[in-house]
Kinemage of the C-alpha trace (Angstrom):
@kinemage 1
@onewidth
@group {chain A} dominant
@subgroup {mainchain}
@vectorlist {calphas} color= white
{ca unk a 1} P -10.614 17.167 1.617
{ca unk a 2} L -10.084 14.804 -1.336
{ca unk a 3} L -7.114 16.507 -2.879
{ca unk a 4} L -6.144 16.089 -6.503
{ca unk a 5} L -2.964 18.164 -6.251
{ca unk a 6} L -0.010 17.474 -8.507
{ca unk a 7} L 2.119 14.462 -7.755
{ca unk a 8} L 5.852 14.056 -7.899
{ca unk a 9} L 8.158 11.046 -8.244
{ca unk a 10} L 11.090 10.894 -5.752
{ca unk a 11} L 13.944 8.477 -6.276
{ca unk a 12} L 14.409 6.954 -2.786
{ca unk a 13} L 17.104 4.594 -3.967
{ca unk a 14} L 18.792 4.154 -7.360
{ca unk a 15} L 20.223 0.695 -6.768
{ca unk a 16} L 18.027 -1.124 -6.053
{ca unk a 17} L 15.503 1.215 -7.611
{ca unk a 18} L 12.770 2.475 -5.271
{ca unk a 19} L 10.530 5.341 -6.479
{ca unk a 20} L 8.248 7.101 -4.036
{ca unk a 21} L 5.146 9.160 -4.796
{ca unk a 22} L 4.032 10.927 -1.611
{ca unk a 23} L 0.454 10.895 -0.456
{ca unk a 24} L -1.729 13.930 -0.626
{ca unk a 25} L -3.505 15.110 2.536
{ca unk a 26} L -6.595 13.206 3.672
{ca unk a 27} L -7.513 9.794 2.468
{ca unk a 28} L -4.687 9.122 0.103
{ca unk a 29} L -1.697 6.836 0.443
{ca unk a 30} L 2.026 6.686 -0.491
{ca unk a 31} L 2.700 4.818 -3.702
{ca unk a 32} L 5.989 3.030 -4.325
{ca unk a 33} L 7.451 1.550 -7.439
{ca unk a 34} L 10.314 -0.929 -7.481
{ca unk a 35} L 12.334 -2.935 -9.951
{ca unk a 36} L 13.989 -1.585 -13.054
{ca unk a 37} L 13.235 0.432 -16.191
{ca unk a 38} L 10.626 -1.398 -18.248
{ca unk a 39} L 9.592 -3.691 -15.379
{ca unk a 40} L 8.171 -1.870 -12.449
{ca unk a 41} L 5.968 -3.134 -9.588
{ca unk a 42} L 3.693 -0.599 -7.914
{ca unk a 43} L 2.994 -1.083 -4.209
{ca unk a 44} L -0.478 0.374 -3.544
{ca unk a 45} L -2.239 2.602 -6.014
{ca unk a 46} L -3.622 5.559 -4.069
{ca unk a 47} L -7.112 6.926 -3.730
{ca unk a 48} L -8.156 7.064 -7.386
{ca unk a 49} L -8.618 10.812 -7.360
{ca unk a 50} L -4.839 11.151 -7.663
{ca unk a 51} L -4.672 8.621 -10.589
{ca unk a 52} L -4.174 11.060 -13.435
{ca unk a 53} L -1.543 12.962 -11.578
{ca unk a 54} L 0.363 9.805 -10.749
{ca unk a 55} L 0.354 8.808 -14.410
{ca unk a 56} L 1.513 12.317 -15.351
{ca unk a 57} L 4.222 12.320 -12.756
{ca unk a 58} L 5.547 8.955 -13.990
{ca unk a 59} L 5.562 10.240 -17.565
{ca unk a 60} L 7.529 13.355 -16.491
{ca unk a 61} L 10.066 11.183 -14.609
{ca unk a 62} L 10.727 9.010 -17.577
{ca unk a 63} L 8.722 6.011 -16.500
{ca unk a 64} L 5.456 6.064 -18.637
{ca unk a 65} L 2.964 3.576 -17.317
{ca unk a 66} L 2.375 1.831 -20.601
{ca unk a 67} L 6.011 0.912 -21.028
{ca unk a 68} L 7.033 0.294 -17.461
{ca unk a 69} L 4.203 -0.746 -15.040
{ca unk a 70} L 3.734 -4.499 -15.126
{ca unk a 71} L 1.913 -5.226 -11.808
{ca unk a 72} L 0.293 -3.670 -8.776
{ca unk a 73} L 0.630 -5.225 -5.312
{ca unk a 74} L -2.027 -4.110 -2.852
{ca unk a 75} L -1.031 -4.207 0.749
{ca unk a 76} L -4.675 -4.170 1.814
{ca unk a 77} L -8.182 -3.362 0.671
{ca unk a 78} L -8.924 0.097 2.013
{ca unk a 79} L -10.205 3.010 -0.038
{ca unk a 80} L -7.100 5.303 0.225
{ca unk a 81} L -4.767 2.528 -1.003
{ca unk a 82} L -6.850 0.738 -3.614
{ca unk a 83} L -9.228 2.976 -5.485
{ca unk a 84} L -6.422 3.810 -7.912
{ca unk a 85} L -6.350 0.133 -8.877
{ca unk a 86} L -9.710 0.427 -10.630
{ca unk a 87} L -8.509 3.345 -12.786
{ca unk a 88} L -5.260 1.531 -13.696
{ca unk a 89} L -7.078 -1.677 -14.593
{ca unk a 90} L -9.622 0.188 -16.693
{ca unk a 91} L -6.900 2.010 -18.713
{ca unk a 92} L -4.226 -0.677 -18.651
{ca unk a 93} L -6.068 -4.061 -18.325
{ca unk a 94} L -2.886 -5.995 -18.843
{ca unk a 95} L -1.422 -4.910 -15.560
{ca unk a 96} L -1.316 -7.851 -13.100
{ca unk a 97} L -2.607 -7.628 -9.551
{ca unk a 98} L -1.094 -9.152 -6.429
{ca unk a 99} L -2.502 -9.316 -2.917
{ca unk a 100} L -2.688 -11.686 0.092
{ca unk a 101} L -5.208 -14.488 -0.131
{ca unk a 102} L -7.484 -12.869 2.372
{ca unk a 103} L -7.516 -9.444 0.729
{ca unk a 104} L -7.831 -11.070 -2.662
{ca unk a 105} L -11.263 -12.336 -1.728
{ca unk a 106} L -12.478 -8.792 -1.153
{ca unk a 107} L -10.855 -7.480 -4.326
{ca unk a 108} L -12.313 -10.278 -6.434
{ca unk a 109} L -15.758 -9.821 -4.936
{ca unk a 110} L -15.777 -6.044 -5.283
{ca unk a 111} L -17.390 -5.596 -1.885
{ca unk a 112} L -17.890 -1.837 -1.549
{ca unk a 113} L -18.622 -1.931 2.200
{ca unk a 114} L -15.211 -3.417 2.939
{ca unk a 115} L -13.287 -1.353 0.497
{ca unk a 116} L -14.955 1.862 1.700
{ca unk a 117} L -15.728 0.940 5.367
{ca unk a 118} L -18.072 3.102 7.467
{ca unk a 119} L -15.887 5.835 8.930
{ca unk a 120} L -18.687 7.874 10.551
{ca unk a 121} L -19.557 11.512 9.976
{ca unk a 122} L -20.940 10.759 6.546
{ca unk a 123} L -17.457 10.045 5.198
{ca unk a 124} L -18.535 7.009 3.181
{ca unk a 125} L -21.231 8.948 1.369
{ca unk a 126} L -18.724 11.702 0.616
{ca unk a 127} L -16.364 9.230 -0.874
{ca unk a 128} L -19.005 7.558 -3.053
{ca unk a 129} L -20.004 11.020 -4.247
{ca unk a 130} L -16.366 11.826 -5.127
{ca unk a 131} L -16.078 8.490 -6.950
{ca unk a 132} L -19.160 9.274 -8.990
{ca unk a 133} L -17.830 12.742 -9.903
{ca unk a 134} L -14.687 11.327 -11.462
{ca unk a 135} L -16.302 8.259 -13.004
{ca unk a 136} L -14.629 5.791 -10.569
{ca unk a 137} L -16.355 2.488 -10.081
{ca unk a 138} L -15.554 -0.498 -7.808
{ca unk a 139} L -15.799 -3.777 -9.686
{ca unk a 140} L -14.475 -7.296 -9.252
{ca unk a 141} L -10.890 -7.627 -10.285
{ca unk a 142} L -9.013 -10.910 -10.705
{ca unk a 143} L -5.968 -11.213 -8.449
{ca unk a 144} L -3.191 -12.872 -10.451
{ca unk a 145} L -0.953 -13.823 -7.510
{ca unk a 146} L -2.320 -14.544 -4.062
{ca unk a 147} L 0.197 -14.583 -1.232
{ca unk a 148} L 0.424 -16.684 1.888
{ca unk a 149} L 2.395 -15.892 4.957
{ca unk a 150} L 6.032 -16.884 4.402
{ca unk a 151} L 5.894 -16.931 0.612
{ca unk a 152} L 9.097 -15.842 -1.150
{ca unk a 153} L 8.361 -13.341 -3.842
{ca unk a 154} L 11.035 -12.195 -6.310
{ca unk a 155} L 10.769 -9.000 -8.340
{ca unk a 156} L 14.266 -8.311 -9.627
{ca unk a 157} L 16.447 -7.208 -8.007
{ca unk a 158} L 14.388 -7.715 -4.851
{ca unk a 159} L 13.690 -11.004 -3.073
{ca unk a 160} L 10.873 -10.492 -0.579
{ca unk a 161} L 9.508 -12.612 2.271
{ca unk a 162} L 5.794 -12.031 2.379
{ca unk a 163} L 4.541 -11.318 5.885
{ca unk a 164} L 0.804 -11.335 6.547
{ca unk a 165} L 0.345 -8.870 9.404
{ca unk a 166} L -3.340 -8.744 10.519
{ca unk a 167} L -4.532 -6.012 12.858
{ca unk a 168} L -5.553 -3.156 10.499
{ca unk a 169} L -7.226 -5.561 8.136
{ca unk a 170} L -7.393 -9.415 8.312
{ca unk a 171} L -4.923 -9.996 5.513
{ca unk a 172} L -2.716 -6.909 5.309
{ca unk a 173} L 0.673 -7.752 3.929
{ca unk a 174} L 4.192 -6.466 4.315
{ca unk a 175} L 7.081 -7.213 1.925
{ca unk a 176} L 10.532 -7.636 3.525
{ca unk a 177} L 13.837 -7.804 1.651
{ca unk a 178} L 16.448 -9.084 4.030
{ca unk a 179} L 19.442 -8.345 1.767
{ca unk a 180} L 18.515 -4.680 1.207
{ca unk a 181} L 17.011 -4.306 4.682
{ca unk a 182} L 13.834 -2.730 3.341
{ca unk a 183} L 10.295 -3.180 4.556
{ca unk a 184} L 7.094 -2.109 2.714
{ca unk a 185} L 4.670 -2.086 5.529
{ca unk a 186} L 1.302 -0.836 4.214
{ca unk a 187} L -0.838 0.309 7.137
{ca unk a 188} L 0.632 -2.016 9.748
{ca unk a 189} L 3.429 0.168 11.009
{ca unk a 190} L 4.331 3.841 10.514
{ca unk a 191} L 7.265 5.951 11.636
{ca unk a 192} L 7.314 7.811 14.940
{ca unk a 193} L 5.758 5.139 17.129
{ca unk a 194} L 2.495 4.912 15.154
{ca unk a 195} L 0.514 2.110 13.626
{ca unk a 196} L -2.609 1.365 11.666
{ca unk a 197} L -6.164 1.841 13.070
{ca unk a 198} L -7.884 -1.264 14.414
{ca unk a 199} L -11.459 0.024 14.540
{ca unk a 200} L -12.510 -0.771 10.948
{ca unk a 201} L -14.242 -4.150 10.034
{ca unk a 202} L -11.775 -6.920 10.535
{ca unk a 203} L -9.418 -4.945 12.767
{ca unk a 204} L -7.973 -6.345 15.930
{ca unk a 205} L -5.902 -4.761 18.725
{ca unk a 206} L -4.457 -8.127 19.753
{ca unk a 207} L -3.455 -9.120 16.233
{ca unk a 208} L -1.944 -5.686 15.597
{ca unk a 209} L 0.264 -5.968 18.763
{ca unk a 210} L 1.345 -9.414 17.532
{ca unk a 211} L 2.130 -8.137 14.067
{ca unk a 212} L 4.135 -5.152 15.358
{ca unk a 213} L 6.162 -7.396 17.656
{ca unk a 214} L 6.916 -9.647 14.747
{ca unk a 215} L 8.112 -6.686 12.569
{ca unk a 216} L 10.202 -5.268 15.411
{ca unk a 217} L 12.472 -8.422 15.210
{ca unk a 218} L 13.385 -7.767 11.614
{ca unk a 219} L 16.646 -6.044 10.573
{ca unk a 220} L 15.195 -3.101 8.772
{ca unk a 221} L 17.121 -0.013 7.677
{ca unk a 222} L 14.528 1.495 5.278
{ca unk a 223} L 10.801 1.609 6.129
{ca unk a 224} L 8.354 2.383 3.313
{ca unk a 225} L 4.990 2.750 5.017
{ca unk a 226} L 1.573 3.466 3.506
{ca unk a 227} L 1.517 6.889 5.154
{ca unk a 228} L 4.118 9.431 6.350
{ca unk a 229} L 7.537 9.846 4.695
{ca unk a 230} L 9.843 6.826 4.442
{ca unk a 231} L 12.503 6.241 7.060
{ca unk a 232} L 15.783 5.859 5.267
{ca unk a 233} L 18.073 4.944 8.172
{ca unk a 234} L 17.764 2.879 11.379
{ca unk a 235} L 14.109 2.061 10.693
{ca unk a 236} L 14.116 -0.884 13.120
{ca unk a 237} L 14.242 1.654 15.997
{ca unk a 238} L 11.063 3.220 14.652
{ca unk a 239} L 9.304 -0.154 14.339
{ca unk a 240} L 10.375 -1.061 17.913
{ca unk a 241} L 8.912 2.233 19.063
{ca unk a 242} L 5.631 1.441 17.437
{ca unk a 243} L 5.594 -2.098 18.959
{ca unk a 244} L 6.225 -0.621 22.418
{ca unk a 245} L 3.536 2.068 22.012
{ca unk a 246} L 0.986 -0.532 20.962
{ca unk a 247} L 1.039 -2.054 24.441
{ca unk a 248} L -0.448 1.236 25.739
{ca unk a 249} L -2.410 2.533 22.773
{ca unk a 250} L -4.299 -0.579 21.699
């Protein structure tokens, strides 16, 4: 269930640079890296179990973490996206951490019950056992930059508008670059008419519908979501589909 299979780095775009590390099956997330050689920002950090394979894959691709990774932006607080953060910070403490103001409160408090929410079927206990087996601990981490909705965030050559899109979690964030028409959407919107779950603590069907309608108005060509492969063309159509489906599914 908690796969530690090898990882690979895919170059989604060369200019501007977007690297994509696909998720493994079950409780993992996509990981993206953007920027330029020697100055990379990671967007989400995976489930922790995949940490060593992410580091190895980056080494093999010519982007060793020590020389390239400067910061990690967490789209939200959930286990499959954030447990890798604790491994990165333990081995590379100089890496900065970015998140929304709301999610930053959880990250800085180290609240295990919000980072690993009750999923039923004994899943939380299984995750904690997995964490123990690989020496992974959740601990309070200082968030160096805390975003508000509408903030402008530059990471060369990208210039992002920060969009706080509650629904899956209270402070989930998306990063939208209008010039390059790319959206990093975390677990708010996925391809194929799908969207993030709203049944975890802090989830809201109403807020998710509002967030999806907001994203559907953006001019997006490339969608880099937290799960499923990226959409590389006409992504706005996919987002509109998800917004439409939300009226019936949520």
